[in-house]
C-alpha positions in Angstrom: 156.9 62.2 62.6 156.7 63.4 59.0 153.5 62.3 58.8 152.1 64.1 62.1 153.9 67.4 61.0 151.6 66.3 57.7 148.6 66.0 59.7 149.0 69.0 61.8 149.6 71.4 58.6 146.2 70.1 57.8 144.0 71.3 61.0 142.8 74.7 61.3 144.8 77.3 63.1 143.6 77.8 66.6 142.2 81.3 67.3 144.3 83.8 69.1 143.0 84.3 72.6 144.4 87.6 74.6 146.1 86.4 78.1 145.3 85.8 80.5 141.6 85.4 79.0 140.1 82.3 78.5 138.3 81.8 75.1 135.3 79.5 73.9 136.7 76.8 71.4 134.8 78.3 68.7 136.0 82.0 70.0 132.5 83.5 70.1 133.2 84.5 73.7 136.3 85.9 75.6 136.1 85.4 79.2 138.6 87.8 80.7 136.2 87.9 84.2 137.7 87.7 88.0 141.1 87.9 87.2 141.7 90.9 89.2 142.9 93.1 86.1 143.1 96.8 86.9 144.3 97.2 82.9 142.8 95.7 80.2 143.8 92.3 78.2 145.5 93.6 75.1 142.3 92.9 72.6 143.5 93.7 69.6 144.1 89.7 69.7 140.9 89.0 69.9 139.3 86.2 67.7 138.3 87.3 64.5 134.7 86.2 65.1 134.0 87.1 68.8 130.9 88.0 69.5 130.8 88.4 73.6 133.8 90.4 76.3 133.6 89.5 79.3 135.3 91.7 81.9 133.2 91.2 85.0 134.6 91.1 88.6 138.0 93.0 87.8 139.9 96.0 89.2 139.0 98.5 86.0 138.9 102.3 86.9 139.5 103.8 84.0 138.9 103.3 80.4 140.4 105.6 77.7 138.9 106.8 74.9 140.2 104.4 72.2 140.3 101.8 74.9 137.3 99.6 73.0 138.4 100.9 69.3 138.0 98.3 66.5 135.3 95.8 68.1 132.8 96.4 65.9 132.2 92.6 65.8 131.2 92.4 69.5 127.3 92.1 70.3 127.9 91.6 74.4 129.7 93.4 76.5 129.9 92.9 80.3 132.1 95.4 82.5 130.0 94.9 86.0 131.5 94.4 89.4 134.4 96.9 88.7 135.4 100.2 90.1 134.6 102.5 87.2 133.8 105.9 87.9 133.6 107.7 84.6 133.2 107.0 80.9 134.3 109.1 78.4 132.1 110.2 75.2 133.6 108.2 72.3 134.2 104.8 74.6 131.4 103.0 72.6 132.1 104.8 69.1 133.3 101.7 66.9 131.1 99.2 68.5 127.7 100.0 66.4 127.1 96.5 66.4 126.3 96.4 70.5 123.5 94.6 71.4 124.0 94.2 75.5 126.1 96.3 77.4 126.4 95.7 81.4 127.7 98.3 83.6 126.4 96.8 86.9 127.8 97.7 90.4 130.4 100.1 89.3 130.9 103.8 90.6 129.4 106.2 87.9 128.2 109.2 89.2 127.3 110.7 85.9 127.1 109.9 82.0 128.3 111.7 79.4 125.1 112.4 77.3 127.1 111.5 74.2 128.0 108.1 75.1 125.5 106.3 73.3 125.5 108.7 70.0 127.0 105.9 68.0 124.1 104.1 67.6 122.4 106.9 65.8 120.7 106.0 62.5 122.4 102.1 63.2 118.8 99.9 62.7 120.4 97.0 64.9 118.6 95.7 67.8 119.5 97.2 71.1 118.5 94.2 73.9 120.0 94.8 77.2 121.3 98.0 79.1 122.0 97.8 82.9 123.1 100.6 84.6 122.2 99.1 88.1 123.9 99.9 91.2 126.2 102.8 90.6 125.7 106.2 91.9 123.8 108.0 89.6 121.4 111.0 90.6 120.3 111.7 86.9 119.8 110.9 83.4 120.7 113.9 81.2 118.6 114.5 78.2 119.9 113.1 74.8 121.7 110.1 76.6 119.0 107.9 75.7 118.0 109.7 72.1 119.6 106.8 69.8 118.2 103.8 71.7 115.1 103.7 70.5 115.5 100.3 69.8 116.2 99.3 73.6 114.0 96.7 75.1 115.4 96.2 78.9 116.8 98.9 80.9 117.8 98.8 85.1 118.5 102.0 86.8 118.1 100.2 90.1 120.1 101.1 93.1 121.1 104.4 92.4 120.5 107.4 94.1 117.8 109.0 91.6 115.8 111.6 93.0 113.3 112.3 90.4 113.7 111.7 86.4 112.6 114.1 83.5 109.9 112.7 80.8 111.8 113.6 77.7 115.1 112.2 78.8 112.9 108.5 78.3 110.4 109.7 75.3 112.8 108.7 72.9 112.8 104.5 74.1 109.7 103.6 72.1 110.3 99.8 72.1 110.9 99.7 75.9 109.4 97.0 77.5 111.3 96.6 80.8 112.2 99.3 82.9 113.9 98.5 86.5 113.5 101.5 88.9 113.8 99.9 92.4 115.8 101.0 95.3 116.4 104.7 94.5 115.7 107.6 97.1 112.7 109.1 95.2 110.6 112.5 96.3 107.4 112.1 95.0 106.8 115.9 94.4 105.9 118.1 91.2 109.3 116.8 89.6 108.8 113.4 89.5 104.8 114.0 88.2 105.1 114.2 84.3 107.6 111.2 84.7 104.9 109.3 86.6 102.4 110.3 83.2 105.1 108.3 81.4 105.3 105.4 83.5 102.0 105.1 83.3 101.8 105.3 79.2 104.2 102.6 79.3 102.3 100.3 81.4 99.2 100.9 79.1 101.2 99.3 75.8 101.8 96.6 78.0 105.4 97.5 79.3 106.5 96.5 82.9 107.9 98.5 85.4 109.0 97.5 89.1 108.2 99.0 92.3 109.0 103.1 92.5 108.5 103.3 96.2 108.4 107.1 97.5 111.0 108.5 100.0 109.3 111.7 100.4 107.6 113.2 101.7 106.6 111.4 104.8 103.1 110.9 103.7 104.3 108.8 100.9 107.1 107.2 102.2 106.6 103.8 100.9 103.9 103.8 98.6 104.5 103.4 95.0 104.0 106.2 92.8 102.2 104.1 90.4 99.2 104.3 93.6 99.2 107.9 94.1 96.5 109.7 92.8 96.9 112.1 90.2 95.1 114.5 92.4 97.6 115.1 95.1 99.7 116.6 92.3 97.1 119.5 91.5 99.1 122.1 93.5 102.3 121.7 90.9 99.9 123.6 88.2 99.3 126.3 91.0 103.3 126.3 91.5 104.1 126.2 87.6 101.4 128.9 87.0 103.4 131.1 89.6 106.5 130.2 88.2 105.3 131.1 84.5 103.9 134.7 85.6 107.2 135.6 87.4 109.6 134.9 85.2 106.9 136.7 82.7 106.9 139.6 84.6 110.8 139.7 84.9 111.4 138.9 81.5 108.2 139.9 79.8 108.2 136.1 77.4 109.1 132.6 78.6 112.1 131.3 77.1 112.1 131.1 73.1 112.2 127.5 71.6 112.9 128.9 67.7 115.4 127.0 65.2 118.1 129.1 66.0 118.1 127.6 70.1 116.9 124.0 68.6 120.2 124.0 66.4 122.6 125.6 68.7 121.7 123.1 71.7 123.1 123.5 75.1 120.4 124.9 78.1 118.4 126.8 75.6 117.6 123.1 73.7 116.9 121.4 77.1 114.2 124.0 78.0 112.3 123.8 74.5 112.3 120.0 75.2 111.4 120.4 78.6 108.3 122.9 77.3 107.4 120.2 74.8 105.9 117.6 77.6 104.7 120.3 80.1 100.6 121.1 79.9 99.5 123.2 77.2 97.4 125.5 79.3 97.8 125.5 82.6 95.3 128.3 82.8 93.0 126.7 80.6 92.9 123.6 82.7 91.8 126.4 85.8 88.9 128.3 83.9 87.6 124.9 82.6 87.5 123.7 86.5 85.9 127.0 87.4 83.7 127.0 84.3 82.4 123.6 85.7 82.0 125.2 88.9 79.4 127.4 87.9 77.6 125.7 85.5 77.3 122.8 88.5 76.0 125.7 90.9 73.3 127.0 88.1 71.9 123.3 87.7 71.9 122.8 91.7 70.0 126.0 92.0 67.7 125.2 89.8 67.2 121.9 90.9 66.4 123.4 94.5 63.9 126.0 92.4 61.6 123.2 90.7 61.9 121.1 94.4 60.0 124.4 95.9 58.2 124.7 93.4 57.1 121.6 93.8 56.2 121.5 97.4 54.4 124.3 97.0 52.1 123.2 94.0 51.6 119.6 96.0 50.6 122.0 99.3 48.0 124.3 97.0 46.3 121.2 95.9 46.2 119.7 99.4 44.6 122.6 100.8 42.1 122.7 97.6 41.4 119.0 98.0 40.3 119.5 101.8 38.3 122.4 101.2 36.0 120.7 98.3 35.7 117.6 100.6 34.0 120.5 103.1 31.5 121.8 100.9 29.8 118.3 99.2 27.5 118.3 101.9 26.0 121.6 101.4 25.9 120.5 97.6 23.8 117.2 98.3 21.0 119.3 100.6 20.6 121.6 97.9 20.0 119.2 95.1 17.4 117.1 97.6 14.9 120.3 98.2 15.1 120.5 94.5 13.7 117.1 93.9 10.4 118.0 96.7 9.9 121.0 95.0 9.6 119.0 91.4 7.3 116.4 93.0 5.3 119.0 94.4 4.8 120.6 90.9 4.0 117.3 89.8 1.1 116.5 92.2 -0.5 119.7 91.5 -0.9 119.3 87.9 -2.5 116.7 88.5 
């Protein structure tokens, strides 16, 4: 017995595992999924070397701001298939090494724009963010600003009608985007985001189907196949709106340093303005000038064709008259030859 006790003291102590979770032998993965949990297990008991925390398929509905505190060692967090309907802005503030976050199939209807602010200025590579099968109706400006290294994003199966291009501009390394199973309205509100999708595809990214539900004549069509000319009417609407706002206020919303530093609605308007067309009127003027030039060229071509026809008609008439005169000219030459022969014979 003494030998057994001595041998036991030489063995490394087993890593703690928060009940009722199951931990892998090396302590890298802590699986608390499928246990019907309505509250989090004691996460302070996680093994120090843990990399993955699985909390999927439970009954979690709320998480406090400090629920995931002091978990900077985690790289993967799976909260899918729960009842989460709201996530506080500072929830992930201590998870600076998180590279894979799964929130699939919850009840999220909105997200705090500061939810991922903790990832600012951290060079850690962000692989995956799964927000699919929730009730999201929008992606607020600034939510994705600190996810420049994100490569895989899913927003499929939500209630998204449109998305703003500036909200996705920071995702410069994104390679895969899932947007299917959303009630997309393919109108002016989706035009700029369509351009961003085309840019993502151009640089080698992948996007699943973005099928239109409205308007009726585009229902079932992928917006990527809708010609950009179908959105030309948006330019006229923008021009009218800009003109109306200018007549009421005298000028557009100011986008100076004070507004950009103050944040809020002014900042949002300024961010949107950065990605609008530089000058709608200039584009319309270009079309008008091009039409005038084409009209002038067409008139010149018609005039040249008419001149050619007239010239050909005159030449044909001249040739006919020339042919009529040829026999008369031949008779005159014969009479001249006879007179010359008579003069020669008289001299002889």
